[in-house]
C-alpha positions in Angstrom: 117.7 73.2 119.0 118.3 74.8 115.6 114.7 74.0 114.6 113.4 75.6 117.8 115.6 78.7 117.2 114.4 79.0 113.7 110.7 78.8 114.7 111.2 81.4 117.4 112.9 83.8 115.0 110.2 83.2 112.4 107.5 83.9 115.0 109.2 87.1 115.9 109.3 88.2 112.3 105.6 87.3 111.8 104.6 89.3 114.9 106.4 92.4 113.5 104.7 92.0 110.1 101.3 92.8 111.8 102.3 96.4 112.3 104.5 96.6 115.4 106.2 100.0 115.5 110.0 99.6 115.1 112.1 102.2 116.9 114.7 104.2 115.1 118.0 105.0 116.7 121.4 106.4 115.9 124.7 104.5 115.7 126.8 106.9 117.8 129.8 106.4 115.4 127.9 109.0 113.4 128.8 111.6 116.1 132.0 110.0 117.2 134.1 113.1 117.8 131.3 114.8 119.7 130.8 111.7 121.8 134.5 111.5 122.7 134.5 115.1 123.9 131.2 115.0 125.8 129.3 111.7 125.9 126.6 113.0 128.2 125.9 116.1 126.1 126.0 114.0 122.9 123.4 111.5 124.2 121.2 114.4 125.4 121.4 116.1 121.9 120.5 112.8 120.2 117.5 112.3 122.4 116.4 115.9 121.8 116.4 115.2 118.1 113.8 112.5 118.6 115.9 109.4 118.3 114.4 106.5 120.3 117.6 104.6 120.9 121.3 104.7 120.5 124.0 102.1 119.7 127.3 102.6 121.6 130.4 101.5 119.8 133.7 100.0 121.0 135.1 102.8 123.3 132.2 102.1 125.7 134.0 98.7 126.4 136.5 100.6 128.6 133.8 101.9 130.9 133.5 100.7 134.5 130.2 99.3 135.6 129.7 102.5 137.6 130.1 104.6 134.4 127.6 102.3 132.6 125.1 102.8 135.4 125.4 106.5 135.2 124.8 106.4 131.4 121.8 104.1 132.0 120.3 106.6 134.5 120.9 109.4 132.0 119.1 107.5 129.2 116.2 106.5 131.5 115.7 110.1 132.4 115.8 111.2 128.7 113.5 108.4 127.6 116.0 107.0 125.2 117.3 103.4 125.2 120.4 101.4 124.2 119.2 98.3 122.4 122.5 97.2 121.0 126.3 97.8 121.1 129.1 97.5 118.6 132.2 95.6 119.8 135.6 94.6 118.5 136.4 91.0 117.7 138.6 90.9 120.8 135.5 91.5 123.0 134.3 88.0 122.1 137.4 86.3 123.5 136.8 84.2 126.6 138.5 86.6 128.9 136.6 89.7 127.7 133.1 88.5 126.9 131.8 88.4 130.5 132.7 92.1 130.9 130.9 93.0 127.7 127.8 91.1 128.8 127.9 92.9 132.1 128.1 96.3 130.5 125.3 95.5 128.0 123.1 94.2 130.8 123.6 97.4 132.8 122.8 99.6 129.7 119.7 97.6 129.0 121.1 96.4 125.7 119.6 93.3 124.1 122.3 92.7 121.5 126.1 92.6 121.5 127.3 92.9 117.9 130.7 92.1 116.5 131.4 95.2 114.5 134.2 93.6 112.5 136.0 90.3 112.4 139.4 91.9 111.6 141.6 90.4 109.0 140.3 87.0 107.8 142.1 85.5 104.9 140.0 82.4 103.7 136.8 80.5 104.2 138.3 78.4 106.9 139.0 81.7 108.8 135.3 82.7 108.4 134.2 79.4 109.7 136.3 80.1 112.8 134.5 83.5 113.1 131.2 81.6 113.0 132.4 79.3 115.8 133.3 82.3 117.9 129.9 83.8 117.4 128.2 80.4 118.3 130.2 80.1 121.5 129.4 83.7 122.4 125.7 83.1 121.7 125.6 80.1 124.1 127.1 82.2 126.8 124.9 85.2 126.1 121.7 83.3 126.7 122.4 83.2 130.4 122.4 87.0 130.4 119.3 87.2 128.2 121.4 88.7 125.4 122.0 87.9 121.8 125.1 88.3 119.8 125.5 89.2 116.1 127.7 90.2 113.3 127.8 93.5 111.4 128.7 93.2 107.7 130.8 95.5 105.6 131.3 95.4 101.9 134.1 92.8 102.4 131.8 90.1 103.7 129.7 90.3 100.5 132.8 89.9 98.2 133.4 86.2 97.2 136.3 84.4 98.8 137.2 81.1 97.2 133.9 81.4 95.3 131.7 82.0 98.3 130.6 85.2 100.1 131.8 85.2 103.8 128.3 86.3 104.8 126.9 83.1 103.3 129.3 81.2 105.5 128.3 83.2 108.6 124.6 82.8 107.9 124.9 79.0 107.3 127.3 78.2 110.1 125.9 80.2 113.0 123.0 79.5 115.3 119.7 81.0 114.1 119.7 83.2 117.2 123.0 84.9 116.0 121.9 88.3 114.5 123.0 89.2 111.0 123.0 93.0 111.5 122.6 94.3 108.0 124.6 97.4 106.9 122.5 98.4 104.0 124.9 100.8 102.3 127.8 98.4 102.1 125.5 95.6 100.9 124.2 97.7 98.1 127.7 98.9 97.2 128.8 95.3 96.9 126.1 94.7 94.4 124.0 92.4 96.6 120.2 93.0 96.8 119.4 93.6 100.5 115.8 92.6 100.1 116.7 89.2 98.7 119.4 88.8 101.4 116.8 89.4 104.1 114.3 87.1 102.5 116.9 84.3 102.2 117.6 84.5 105.9 114.3 85.1 107.7 114.3 86.1 111.3 118.0 87.0 111.4 117.9 90.8 111.1 116.9 92.1 114.6 119.0 95.2 113.9 119.5 97.0 110.6 121.9 99.9 109.9 120.2 102.5 107.7 123.3 103.8 106.0 123.0 104.8 102.3 125.4 104.7 99.4 125.3 106.7 96.2 126.5 105.7 92.8 127.7 109.3 92.5 131.4 109.1 93.3 131.2 112.6 94.8 128.9 111.2 97.5 129.4 107.5 98.0 128.9 106.9 101.7 128.5 110.6 102.3 125.0 110.5 100.9 122.5 111.1 103.6 119.7 108.6 104.3 117.4 108.5 101.2 119.9 110.1 98.8 121.5 106.9 97.6 120.7 103.8 95.7 119.1 101.8 98.5 115.5 100.6 98.0 114.3 101.7 101.4 110.6 101.0 101.2 111.2 97.5 99.9 113.9 96.9 102.6 111.5 98.0 105.4 108.8 95.7 104.1 111.1 92.7 103.9 112.6 93.6 107.3 109.3 93.7 109.0 107.6 90.8 107.2 110.5 88.4 107.0 113.6 89.8 108.8 112.4 90.0 112.4 113.7 93.6 112.8 113.5 95.2 116.3 115.3 98.4 115.6 116.6 100.6 112.8 119.8 102.5 113.3 120.8 105.5 111.2 124.5 105.5 110.5 126.3 108.4 108.8 130.0 108.2 108.2 130.3 111.8 107.2 128.6 114.3 104.9 128.6 117.9 103.6 126.9 118.8 106.9 128.1 118.7 110.5 127.6 115.4 112.3 124.6 116.7 114.4 123.0 118.3 111.4 123.5 115.2 109.4 121.8 113.1 112.1 118.9 115.5 112.2 118.4 115.5 108.4 118.6 111.7 108.3 116.0 111.3 111.0 113.7 113.7 109.2 114.1 111.8 105.9 113.5 108.5 107.7 110.3 109.8 109.2 109.1 111.2 105.9 109.7 107.9 104.1 107.9 105.9 106.9 104.9 108.2 107.1 
């Protein structure tokens, strides 16, 4: 089973290396306050900017199926898609996971990502996180969904001599996505290109968040203003990583959230042209 999963993931990566266009979206945490006030207006504004997809984060989990259908209809009309969602660790518990899969299916999402594992104290704890992801991955297959894990800086910091991300990569099924948050990876001192190359076919989704060595900026640097080697990352992601979508994420900046999202998209397009 693991061999078949690895071959399938590698084939996906090889296909993308031939020049397949990878859509760019916005992780809606970037406009979280606007989304809370007016989710319909926010999605419309993001689509108008030219983003091709969005990633909803944990508040969507409280939606009813009817609300999800309304949002799907809105997105279909705007020509924008939801390819993935961010979810709390609790969403992967047995009693919650079916509801998450239902909402993702309605939205047209392909990937349900664990946004954070919460407090994990040792490597044994991280192995339990891997077990949770594996169980969820088995259940997700029936809904034609995949599950994944989104890293922060913490997962690249050694625990008992080993990075938690190394545990998650080694202990999870090859179909479990390792959603790479580039900024936190770079901040932790890990080369994102080498990380992608070490785990081929595992990076269906990548968060294009930057990080600057300038303490006045840090994560407030806009896309392209920080220390991330974006061109090398894109090459690795498309030749080795199996990337299916890029997601701009901006935690805050010197500009308003909508203006930040527009500037990041413009910088992304310029770099990709």
